[in-house]
Structures are given as C-alpha cells and as structure tokens.
ChimeraX commands (.cxc) that place a marker at each C-alpha (Angstrom):
marker #1 position 52.66,-125.92,16.89 radius 0.5
marker #1 position 53.20,-125.04,13.22 radius 0.5
marker #1 position 50.42,-127.35,11.91 radius 0.5
marker #1 position 47.94,-125.81,14.35 radius 0.5
marker #1 position 49.04,-122.32,13.35 radius 0.5
marker #1 position 48.74,-123.02,9.62 radius 0.5
marker #1 position 45.40,-124.79,10.07 radius 0.5
marker #1 position 43.89,-121.88,11.98 radius 0.5
marker #1 position 45.27,-119.32,9.52 radius 0.5
marker #1 position 43.47,-121.25,6.76 radius 0.5
marker #1 position 40.30,-122.10,8.68 radius 0.5
marker #1 position 39.47,-118.77,10.31 radius 0.5
marker #1 position 39.10,-116.77,7.06 radius 0.5
marker #1 position 36.91,-119.56,5.68 radius 0.5
marker #1 position 34.78,-119.49,8.83 radius 0.5
marker #1 position 34.57,-115.71,8.55 radius 0.5
marker #1 position 33.29,-115.89,4.97 radius 0.5
marker #1 position 30.72,-118.49,6.05 radius 0.5
marker #1 position 29.63,-116.41,9.05 radius 0.5
marker #1 position 29.37,-113.28,6.88 radius 0.5
marker #1 position 27.20,-115.12,4.37 radius 0.5
marker #1 position 24.96,-116.61,7.04 radius 0.5
marker #1 position 24.65,-113.24,8.79 radius 0.5
marker #1 position 23.54,-111.54,5.58 radius 0.5
marker #1 position 21.14,-114.39,4.84 radius 0.5
marker #1 position 19.69,-114.18,8.35 radius 0.5
marker #1 position 19.40,-110.41,8.08 radius 0.5
marker #1 position 17.59,-110.80,4.78 radius 0.5
marker #1 position 15.11,-113.29,6.25 radius 0.5
marker #1 position 14.48,-111.13,9.32 radius 0.5
marker #1 position 14.10,-107.97,7.19 radius 0.5
marker #1 position 11.41,-109.77,5.19 radius 0.5
marker #1 position 9.67,-111.24,8.24 radius 0.5
marker #1 position 9.81,-108.25,10.60 radius 0.5
marker #1 position 10.03,-105.21,8.32 radius 0.5
marker #1 position 8.38,-106.53,5.15 radius 0.5
marker #1 position 11.40,-105.59,3.05 radius 0.5
marker #1 position 11.61,-107.65,-0.12 radius 0.5
marker #1 position 14.66,-109.74,-0.87 radius 0.5
marker #1 position 15.48,-107.70,-3.96 radius 0.5
marker #1 position 15.29,-104.43,-2.01 radius 0.5
marker #1 position 17.52,-105.91,0.68 radius 0.5
marker #1 position 20.13,-107.01,-1.86 radius 0.5
marker #1 position 19.99,-103.62,-3.64 radius 0.5
marker #1 position 20.56,-101.81,-0.34 radius 0.5
marker #1 position 23.28,-104.30,0.63 radius 0.5
marker #1 position 25.22,-103.49,-2.53 radius 0.5
marker #1 position 25.13,-99.81,-1.59 radius 0.5
marker #1 position 26.06,-100.35,2.07 radius 0.5
marker #1 position 28.73,-103.02,1.61 radius 0.5
marker #1 position 31.88,-102.16,-0.30 radius 0.5
marker #1 position 34.48,-104.58,-1.54 radius 0.5
marker #1 position 37.13,-102.69,0.43 radius 0.5
marker #1 position 35.31,-103.10,3.74 radius 0.5
marker #1 position 34.76,-106.79,3.07 radius 0.5
marker #1 position 38.40,-107.39,2.13 radius 0.5
marker #1 position 39.61,-105.47,5.18 radius 0.5
marker #1 position 37.50,-107.74,7.38 radius 0.5
marker #1 position 38.78,-110.89,5.69 radius 0.5
marker #1 position 42.36,-109.58,5.68 radius 0.5
marker #1 position 42.44,-109.18,9.46 radius 0.5
marker #1 position 41.44,-112.76,10.18 radius 0.5
marker #1 position 44.82,-114.43,9.48 radius 0.5
marker #1 position 46.43,-112.10,12.01 radius 0.5
marker #1 position 43.74,-112.89,14.57 radius 0.5
marker #1 position 44.16,-116.59,13.80 radius 0.5
marker #1 position 47.90,-116.48,14.34 radius 0.5
marker #1 position 47.55,-114.81,17.72 radius 0.5
marker #1 position 44.79,-117.20,18.81 radius 0.5
marker #1 position 46.87,-120.23,17.78 radius 0.5
marker #1 position 50.02,-118.99,19.51 radius 0.5
marker #1 position 48.13,-118.21,22.72 radius 0.5
marker #1 position 46.36,-121.58,22.66 radius 0.5
marker #1 position 49.56,-123.51,22.04 radius 0.5
marker #1 position 51.48,-121.58,24.68 radius 0.5
marker #1 position 48.84,-122.28,27.30 radius 0.5
marker #1 position 48.63,-125.89,26.13 radius 0.5
marker #1 position 52.35,-126.35,26.70 radius 0.5
marker #1 position 51.97,-125.04,30.25 radius 0.5
marker #1 position 49.30,-127.56,31.30 radius 0.5
marker #1 position 50.01,-129.54,34.43 radius 0.5
marker #1 position 47.86,-131.26,37.03 radius 0.5
marker #1 position 45.59,-133.42,34.89 radius 0.5
marker #1 position 42.08,-132.50,33.82 radius 0.5
marker #1 position 41.86,-129.61,36.27 radius 0.5
marker #1 position 44.99,-128.06,34.77 radius 0.5
marker #1 position 43.59,-128.47,31.26 radius 0.5
marker #1 position 40.40,-126.70,32.27 radius 0.5
marker #1 position 42.29,-123.88,33.96 radius 0.5
marker #1 position 44.62,-123.34,30.99 radius 0.5
marker #1 position 41.70,-123.51,28.55 radius 0.5
marker #1 position 39.93,-120.74,30.44 radius 0.5
marker #1 position 43.09,-118.65,30.54 radius 0.5
marker #1 position 43.74,-119.12,26.82 radius 0.5
marker #1 position 40.17,-118.15,25.89 radius 0.5
marker #1 position 40.32,-114.98,27.97 radius 0.5
marker #1 position 43.75,-114.06,26.60 radius 0.5
marker #1 position 42.68,-114.75,23.01 radius 0.5
marker #1 position 39.55,-112.60,23.35 radius 0.5
marker #1 position 41.58,-109.78,24.83 radius 0.5
marker #1 position 44.23,-110.13,22.11 radius 0.5
marker #1 position 41.60,-109.96,19.34 radius 0.5
marker #1 position 40.05,-106.84,20.90 radius 0.5
marker #1 position 43.44,-105.12,21.19 radius 0.5
marker #1 position 44.50,-106.17,17.68 radius 0.5
marker #1 position 41.21,-104.95,16.22 radius 0.5
marker #1 position 41.71,-101.60,17.95 radius 0.5
marker #1 position 45.22,-101.38,16.49 radius 0.5
marker #1 position 43.87,-102.24,13.05 radius 0.5
marker #1 position 41.26,-99.50,13.43 radius 0.5
marker #1 position 43.93,-96.97,14.31 radius 0.5
marker #1 position 46.13,-98.07,11.40 radius 0.5
marker #1 position 43.26,-98.08,8.89 radius 0.5
marker #1 position 42.10,-94.67,10.11 radius 0.5
marker #1 position 45.63,-93.32,9.69 radius 0.5
marker #1 position 45.82,-94.83,6.17 radius 0.5
marker #1 position 42.29,-93.64,5.27 radius 0.5
marker #1 position 41.08,-97.14,4.48 radius 0.5
marker link #1:1,2 radius 0.2
marker link #1:2,3 radius 0.2
marker link #1:3,4 radius 0.2
marker link #1:4,5 radius 0.2
marker link #1:5,6 radius 0.2
marker link #1:6,7 radius 0.2
marker link #1:7,8 radius 0.2
marker link #1:8,9 radius 0.2
marker link #1:9,10 radius 0.2
marker link #1:10,11 radius 0.2
marker link #1:11,12 radius 0.2
marker link #1:12,13 radius 0.2
marker link #1:13,14 radius 0.2
marker link #1:14,15 radius 0.2
marker link #1:15,16 radius 0.2
marker link #1:16,17 radius 0.2
marker link #1:17,18 radius 0.2
marker link #1:18,19 radius 0.2
marker link #1:19,20 radius 0.2
marker link #1:20,21 radius 0.2
marker link #1:21,22 radius 0.2
marker link #1:22,23 radius 0.2
marker link #1:23,24 radius 0.2
marker link #1:24,25 radius 0.2
marker link #1:25,26 radius 0.2
marker link #1:26,27 radius 0.2
marker link #1:27,28 radius 0.2
marker link #1:28,29 radius 0.2
marker link #1:29,30 radius 0.2
marker link #1:30,31 radius 0.2
marker link #1:31,32 radius 0.2
marker link #1:32,33 radius 0.2
marker link #1:33,34 radius 0.2
marker link #1:34,35 radius 0.2
marker link #1:35,36 radius 0.2
marker link #1:36,37 radius 0.2
marker link #1:37,38 radius 0.2
marker link #1:38,39 radius 0.2
marker link #1:39,40 radius 0.2
marker link #1:40,41 radius 0.2
marker link #1:41,42 radius 0.2
marker link #1:42,43 radius 0.2
marker link #1:43,44 radius 0.2
marker link #1:44,45 radius 0.2
marker link #1:45,46 radius 0.2
marker link #1:46,47 radius 0.2
marker link #1:47,48 radius 0.2
marker link #1:48,49 radius 0.2
marker link #1:49,50 radius 0.2
marker link #1:50,51 radius 0.2
marker link #1:51,52 radius 0.2
marker link #1:52,53 radius 0.2
marker link #1:53,54 radius 0.2
marker link #1:54,55 radius 0.2
marker link #1:55,56 radius 0.2
marker link #1:56,57 radius 0.2
marker link #1:57,58 radius 0.2
marker link #1:58,59 radius 0.2
marker link #1:59,60 radius 0.2
marker link #1:60,61 radius 0.2
marker link #1:61,62 radius 0.2
marker link #1:62,63 radius 0.2
marker link #1:63,64 radius 0.2
marker link #1:64,65 radius 0.2
marker link #1:65,66 radius 0.2
marker link #1:66,67 radius 0.2
marker link #1:67,68 radius 0.2
marker link #1:68,69 radius 0.2
marker link #1:69,70 radius 0.2
marker link #1:70,71 radius 0.2
marker link #1:71,72 radius 0.2
marker link #1:72,73 radius 0.2
marker link #1:73,74 radius 0.2
marker link #1:74,75 radius 0.2
marker link #1:75,76 radius 0.2
marker link #1:76,77 radius 0.2
marker link #1:77,78 radius 0.2
marker link #1:78,79 radius 0.2
marker link #1:79,80 radius 0.2
marker link #1:80,81 radius 0.2
marker link #1:81,82 radius 0.2
marker link #1:82,83 radius 0.2
marker link #1:83,84 radius 0.2
marker link #1:84,85 radius 0.2
marker link #1:85,86 radius 0.2
marker link #1:86,87 radius 0.2
marker link #1:87,88 radius 0.2
marker link #1:88,89 radius 0.2
marker link #1:89,90 radius 0.2
marker link #1:90,91 radius 0.2
marker link #1:91,92 radius 0.2
marker link #1:92,93 radius 0.2
marker link #1:93,94 radius 0.2
marker link #1:94,95 radius 0.2
marker link #1:95,96 radius 0.2
marker link #1:96,97 radius 0.2
marker link #1:97,98 radius 0.2
marker link #1:98,99 radius 0.2
marker link #1:99,100 radius 0.2
marker link #1:100,101 radius 0.2
marker link #1:101,102 radius 0.2
marker link #1:102,103 radius 0.2
marker link #1:103,104 radius 0.2
marker link #1:104,105 radius 0.2
marker link #1:105,106 radius 0.2
marker link #1:106,107 radius 0.2
marker link #1:107,108 radius 0.2
marker link #1:108,109 radius 0.2
marker link #1:109,110 radius 0.2
marker link #1:110,111 radius 0.2
marker link #1:111,112 radius 0.2
marker link #1:112,113 radius 0.2
marker link #1:113,114 radius 0.2
marker link #1:114,115 radius 0.2
marker link #1:115,116 radius 0.2
marker link #1:116,117 radius 0.2
marker link #1:117,118 radius 0.2
view
C-alpha cells in the first residue's frame, strides 16, 4: 500500500500542474478563436487574475487528495472477492467514495482557508 500511496502523492500534483497548463493553453486558444482576444492580452489578463497564492493553494491540496484516493482505492482493493465481478463492483465503490471524499475535503479546505483569510 505504501508504494501506491507515495506514487499517487507524487503523481497527482504533477498531473495537476499539467492539467492547469493545458487548461490555460486551451483557454488562450479558445479566447483567440471565439472572442478574438490576442495571446498577449490573454497573458496580461491572466497575470492579473491568477495569483501565486491561489496557484500554490491549489497545488498544495493535491497531496491530501492523493492520499485519500490511494487509501480508499487500496482499502477497496483489499476487500475484493468473487473474481472479475467483485473487482468491478469494488472499483465502482472506490471511485464513488473517492469522488465524495475529494468533494468533502475540498469543502473543508474552503472553510479552513476562509477562516485563515487565504
């Protein structure tokens, strides 16, 4: 279980950085194509809208999310029985539980960050 936990704690922040970059790149392309906003204007506005603090808060939450996802996945994996049908059932349960856990954790982070004025 520990290798899976460590791997996900390392991989999820990297995936988040990649997804953030691709999302901004896609937004830039669509702003140019649909709204005729130049790339330089987009980047200038992005620098105003995006703060380092907000970016670091987003990246900082991902190891916690990763740990919960890994623990839930491993726990459900240990409970598999009944062959391929059992694997499918436990996979579905682990996905639903992980999504719910991330939503609840994100809400708790929002409460904590609001309390701390972050």
